[in-house]
N, C-alpha and C positions, 0 to 999 in steps of 0.2 A: 503494502501501499505505499502510495507517494505521498508527502507534505499534505499537497492539496488536495488530495483525494478525502488525507482523514480530518483537515480543513471543513472541506464540504460537507462530510457525515456528521458532525457535532456542531457545525452551522457558524462555525468560526471564518472570517477571511486568514486566505492562505498566510502573507504575510504578518500576522498574529500568529498563526500557529508556526513558521518559521522563528519568530521571535523566543516565542516557550521551549522550542528547541535549544534554542542557542543560550537559554539564561540571561535573555535581553527582558523578557516579558514575564513575571507574575500569572498564572493564572488563577481563575476563580477555582471554588470548591465545586459550582457548578460546571462547569470546563473540564475539572481533573476527575471528576464521575464520567463524564460524555468518555472521556480518551480513556478510561479502565475498560469501562462497559464494552467499548467497541474492540479491545483487544481479549476480554473477556478476565482481566487478572484486578486483583483489587487496588485500591489506589495506593495504598505502604507500595506495593509489586514494581509500582512504576517508578520508587526512586529505591530500590534495592540495587545496593550496587552488589554486580556477582563477581567474586572472582574468576579470573581469567582462562584460570585450569578448573573449574568446577560446570557440568552442565546440570539440569535438574530433569529427571525423566517422563518423558512426556506421556505414560502411563502412568507413574505412582507418585511421581513429584517430587522424590526422593534425590534429595543433590548427591552428586559424584565428581571424585575429584580425577583428572586426566593426568596421566603423571608422563611425562614424555621420556621415552628411552633414547637413550644414548648408542650413537651407531657402534656398533660393534658388541653393544652389550646385549643384545636381543637374545630372548632363551628359543 
């Protein structure tokens, strides 16, 4: 989904959506609720900074850590 599509879906102008994403505009609670609803997440999850080495299982939601294997040390 593009920023323009998201802006249109939640009823705001694209420059406002861009400002929110870039941290230049503070969205209202109503706008945050619409964004969260669009993505099927809670407002808190919009701000959940994820460790770049973790991901959530799409089936159970369990967080898993990705451990890179060093070259030459594969099992």
